[in-house]
N, C-alpha and C positions, 0 to 999 in steps of 0.2 A: 381172761386167764382165770381160772376157777381154783379156789383153795383146796379143793378135794384133788385135784389132779396133782398139785405141788406136794400135798400130804402122802399121796399114793407114791411119789417119787422117794420118799423118805426124808424130806426136808422138815426141819423143826419149826414150831410156831413163829419162832423169832426170825428165822430166815423167810418164811413165807411172809410175815409182816412187812419186812424190809422190802423184799421183792414187790409185794403189792403195792407198796408207797412209791416206790420208783416208777412202777407200771402206771400208776394213777397220774404221776406228773407228766409222763410222756404223753398219755392220752388227752389229758389237759391241753398240752401244747398243740397236739394234732387238731383237737377240737376247735381251738382258738384260731388257728390257721384256716380251717375249714370255714368258720364263721365269717371271717374277714375275707375270703374268697367269695363266698356266696352274697356278701354285702357288695362287693366290687361288681359281680355279675349284675346284681340287681340295679346298681347305680346306671349300667350301660343299657338296660332294656329299654327306657323310654327313648333314649337317643337312637337305638335300632329300629323301633316302632316308628318314629318320625322318618328315618331315612327309608324304610319299607313303604310308607305311606306316600312319601314324595316320589319313589320310584313308580309305584303303581300309578299315581297320578299322571306323571310324565309319561309312562308308557301308554296309558289310555289316550293321552291327548296326542301321542306320535303315531299310534295305530292307524288312524285314518289316512295321514300322510303316506305311510308306508304301503297302505293298500292302493292309493291312487299312484303311487311309483310303480308299483308292481303292474297295473294296467296299462301305464304308459310305455314302459319297458318291453 
């Protein structure tokens, strides 16, 4: 939100200051929640990488077995 926009609406400087203060509080709350969500996301990343690595390893180990089954059937 820009002060000029509020000024053009005819608001007084005092009203603008109060609005900007409340707006700042709201933004800080949102930024805090966003930072928390990013930290949580980042904490899951190593676990997901481990699962993907295990999945790929198992898939590579099973692929020859599946190929043999396809040849037999």
